Structure formats: structure tokens, C-alpha cells
C-alpha positions in Angstrom: 75.0 237.4 37.3 71.6 237.9 35.7 68.6 239.1 37.5 65.0 239.8 36.3 64.0 243.5 36.1 60.4 244.3 35.2 58.7 246.0 33.6 60.8 247.1 30.7 58.4 250.0 30.0 57.4 252.3 32.9 53.9 253.6 32.2 52.4 256.7 33.8 48.8 257.8 33.4 49.1 261.6 33.3 47.0 263.8 35.7 47.5 267.5 36.3 48.9 268.5 39.7 49.1 264.9 40.9 52.1 262.6 41.7 52.2 259.6 39.4 53.4 256.2 40.6 55.1 253.2 38.9 56.9 250.2 40.3 60.1 248.5 39.3 60.6 244.9 40.5 64.1 243.4 40.9 64.0 239.6 41.2 67.0 237.6 42.2 66.7 233.9 41.2 70.3 233.2 42.2 71.8 231.7 45.3 74.0 234.8 45.9 73.1 238.3 47.1 72.7 241.0 44.5 73.2 244.8 44.9 71.2 247.1 42.7 71.2 250.8 41.9 68.7 252.8 39.8 69.6 255.9 37.8 67.4 258.2 35.6 68.1 260.7 32.9 65.7 263.2 34.6 66.5 263.1 38.4 64.6 266.3 39.1 61.4 264.9 37.6 61.4 261.5 39.5 61.8 260.2 43.0 63.1 256.6 43.4 62.6 254.8 46.7 64.9 253.1 47.4 67.4 254.1 44.8 69.8 251.3 45.8 69.7 248.2 47.9 70.3 244.5 48.2 68.2 241.6 47.0 68.6 238.5 49.0 68.9 235.1 47.2 65.6 233.8 45.7 63.7 237.0 46.6 62.7 240.3 45.1 62.5 244.0 45.9 59.9 246.5 44.7 61.1 250.0 44.0 58.7 252.9 43.8 59.2 255.5 41.0 57.2 258.7 41.6 56.8 261.4 39.0 56.5 264.8 40.5 53.2 266.6 40.0 53.1 268.5 36.7 51.2 271.7 36.1 50.5 271.1 32.4 50.6 268.3 29.8 53.7 269.2 27.8 53.6 268.3 24.1 56.9 266.3 24.5 55.1 263.9 26.9 53.6 262.2 23.9 57.1 261.1 22.9 58.8 261.0 26.2 62.6 260.4 26.1 63.1 259.8 29.9 64.9 256.6 30.7 65.9 254.5 33.7 68.8 252.2 34.2 69.1 249.5 36.8 72.6 248.4 37.7 73.2 245.1 39.4 76.2 243.2 40.8 76.8 240.2 43.0 77.7 240.6 46.6 79.4 238.3 49.0 77.6 237.3 52.2 79.3 240.0 54.3 79.8 242.7 51.6 77.9 245.9 51.8 77.2 248.6 49.2 80.0 251.2 49.0 81.0 254.0 46.7 82.9 251.7 44.3 80.3 248.9 44.3 78.9 250.0 40.9 82.2 251.1 39.2 82.3 249.4 35.8 86.1 249.3 35.9 86.2 247.4 39.2 83.1 245.2 38.9 83.4 243.0 35.8 80.0 241.3 36.6 78.1 244.6 36.6 74.9 244.3 34.6 72.8 247.2 33.3 69.1 247.1 32.4 67.5 250.0 30.6 63.9 251.0 31.0 61.8 253.3 28.8 59.2 255.8 30.1 55.8 256.1 28.5 53.4 258.9 29.6 49.9 258.2 28.6 47.6 261.2 27.9 45.0 262.4 30.4 41.9 260.2 30.7 39.2 260.9 28.2 36.3 263.1 29.4 32.9 261.5 30.2 30.9 260.5 27.2 28.1 263.0 26.3 25.8 260.1 25.5 23.6 259.4 28.5 23.9 256.1 30.2 20.9 253.7 30.3 19.8 254.9 33.7 20.1 258.5 32.7 18.0 257.9 29.7 15.3 256.3 31.9 15.4 259.3 34.2 15.0 261.8 31.3 12.1 259.8 30.0 10.4 259.8 33.4 11.0 263.6 33.6 9.5 264.2 30.2 6.3 262.5 31.2 5.8 265.2 33.8 5.8 268.0 31.2 2.9 268.9 28.9 5.3 269.5 26.0 6.3 265.8 26.1 2.7 264.6 26.3 2.9 263.8 29.9 1.5 265.2 33.2 1.5 268.9 33.6 4.5 270.2 35.4 3.8 270.2 39.2 6.1 273.2 39.7 3.8 275.6 37.7 1.8 277.8 40.1 -1.9 278.0 39.1 -3.1 281.6 38.4 -6.7 280.5 38.1 -8.3 277.2 38.0 -5.6 274.5 37.6 -5.1 273.1 34.1 -6.5 269.7 33.2 -4.2 266.8 34.0 -3.3 264.4 31.2 -2.1 261.0 32.4 -1.1 258.2 30.0 -3.1 255.1 30.1 -0.1 253.2 31.5 0.5 255.6 34.3 2.3 254.2 37.3 1.5 254.7 41.0 3.6 257.9 41.2 1.7 259.6 38.4 -1.6 258.6 39.8 -0.7 260.2 43.1 0.4 263.3 41.2 -2.9 263.4 39.4 -4.8 263.1 42.7 -2.8 266.0 44.2 -3.4 268.2 41.2 -7.2 267.5 41.3 -7.2 268.5 45.0 -5.4 271.7 44.1 -7.9 272.4 41.4 -10.8 271.9 43.8 -9.2 274.1 46.5 -8.5 276.9 44.0 -12.2 276.8 42.8 -13.5 276.9 46.4 -11.1 279.8 47.2 -12.4 281.8 44.3 -16.0 281.2 45.4 -15.3 282.3 49.0 -13.5 285.4 47.7 -16.6 286.3 45.7 -18.8 285.9 48.7 -16.5 288.0 50.9 -16.5 290.8 48.3 -20.3 290.8 48.1 -20.6 290.9 51.9 -18.1 293.8 52.1 -20.1 295.8 49.5 -23.3 295.2 51.5 -21.6 296.3 54.7 -20.4 299.5 53.0 -23.9 300.3 51.7 -25.3 299.8 55.2 -22.7 302.1 56.7 -23.6 304.8 54.2 -27.3 304.5 54.9 -26.6 304.8 58.7 -24.5 307.9 58.1 -27.3 309.5 56.2 -29.8 308.6 58.8 -27.7 310.1 61.6 -27.3 313.3 59.7 -31.0 313.6 59.1 -31.7 312.9 62.8 -29.3 315.5 64.0 -30.8 318.2 61.8 -34.2 317.9 63.5 -35.2 320.2 66.4 -35.8 319.0 69.9 -39.5 319.7 69.4 -39.7 316.8 67.0 -38.7 314.3 69.6 -42.0 312.4 69.6 -41.7 311.8 65.8 -38.1 310.6 66.3 -39.3 308.3 69.1 -41.9 306.9 66.7 -39.2 306.0 64.2 -36.9 304.6 66.9 -37.2 301.1 65.5 -35.4 301.9 62.2 -31.8 302.3 63.5 -32.2 299.1 65.6 -33.1 297.2 62.4 -30.1 298.5 60.6 -27.8 297.7 63.5 -29.1 294.2 63.8 -28.6 293.6 60.0 -25.1 295.0 60.2 -24.2 292.6 63.1 -25.4 289.6 61.2 -23.4 290.5 58.1 -20.3 291.2 60.2 -20.6 287.8 61.9 -20.9 286.0 58.5 -18.0 288.0 57.1 -15.8 287.1 60.1 -16.7 283.4 59.7 -15.7 283.3 56.0 -12.4 285.2 56.7 -11.4 282.7 59.4 -12.1 279.9 56.9 
């Protein structure tokens, strides 16, 4: 009794350290029950579920063939010699599968279908050629680097006044926003340098006033008590210095807070 067994060639796409799956279908187009049993030349390498069973009339059964995970792609895989054999025989309505069911000497209607095994090599690695979207992304990135004739790199920290921004004539909204941000950074850097110069100047003036006050106090301490009227006559000088020092300190504190 003939049945249909497919496919005739079991194909596995090899992957390291992964179980590989294939399916055998046993189709019974007859009006009688059919028993089947599947054997392989490499029983330690494959798991067959179920390895035997019964196909009812005008129905089919799918059998899973699982290749155990392999740690390496052996050279012999390219010319794999593993084979499977599907044995089938007719069963009566009440007959069950027994030890002698697939004995060739006892079952004259026993059929055998041999299947080859093909192991396809590992999948090819990704192509080094960028895809269309990747090429667009690289082009957009290049426009943000001076070497590519685009906008200066926004990641470069300015050491002095920021470099001039070069934007193509067909710049989009994102590049315009970047140009505006870099212009703001340029202005802020310039203002910061001006404020720093003013603060340095005020600090120098403060130090000069301190030195002049120290000299004045030393001269005043060296005079005798008999010269008190003369000292009183010059009493307005230290007050003038103190007032000027207070004004400079106020201005310095204002710029430092800014």
C-alpha cells in the first residue's frame, strides 16, 4: 500500500549551538489505516518525534526531525551522508503497532521510503555595503563636519571665540537651528571674555588701593603724638580711599555674580 512521504530531501540551515528543525509528512490517501516507523543512520545526532505511529485513512501525520545543537560547522556537513528511512505497512481496524509490525519477513506489504539530508552552510554575514537609509544618515552626518564642507561639529568645545559656521544654501530646519545655537554660543563666549577682562582690571585696581592704604597706615603710625593736629588736618584722605575701595568692591561683586 503506497503512501506519500515528503519531502524527499530534508534541509537544515546550519547555526552554531542551536537545534535545527525539519518536518516529514506522511500522507495516507487510502481507505485503510497505515502504520509508519522512521529510522536514521545517525540516531545520536537526530531526535524524531514521533518515531512511529498510525495514519488514519485519508489523513496525514507530521513528524518533527530535530538535529542536536552542533558546536562547530564540520567540513563533512557540506557533503552530508546522513539518511532517513520511513517504513509503512497497512493495519487492520483493530490492529496496533507491535514489535513484529515492521518485520520484512512477516509483512509482505512493507514499503520503505529513503530521504536524504542536506545541511546548508551558515547564513552569509551582513553586507558591508550600506543600505539606502544608512547612506542617507552618513550624508547627513558629513554635513555637520567641516571636513565634509558642512556645519562645524557641535561637539567641539570652543577655546576662544567660536569658529564661523558654514551652512549650505539648501540647509534644512535642523541645520538652521544648529547655526542659531552656535551663534548664541559665539556671542556668549565673547561676552564672557569681556567680563573677565573687566574683572581682572578691577582686581588690579583693588590691589593698588590696598598697597596705597598700607603705605599710608605705616606713615601715620611712625608720627609722634605731637603731630596729632597735622594728622587731623589730613583726616579726609583715608576716608576718600575707603570710599573708592567700597565702590570698586561693589562693582566687582556685581560682575562676579553675573
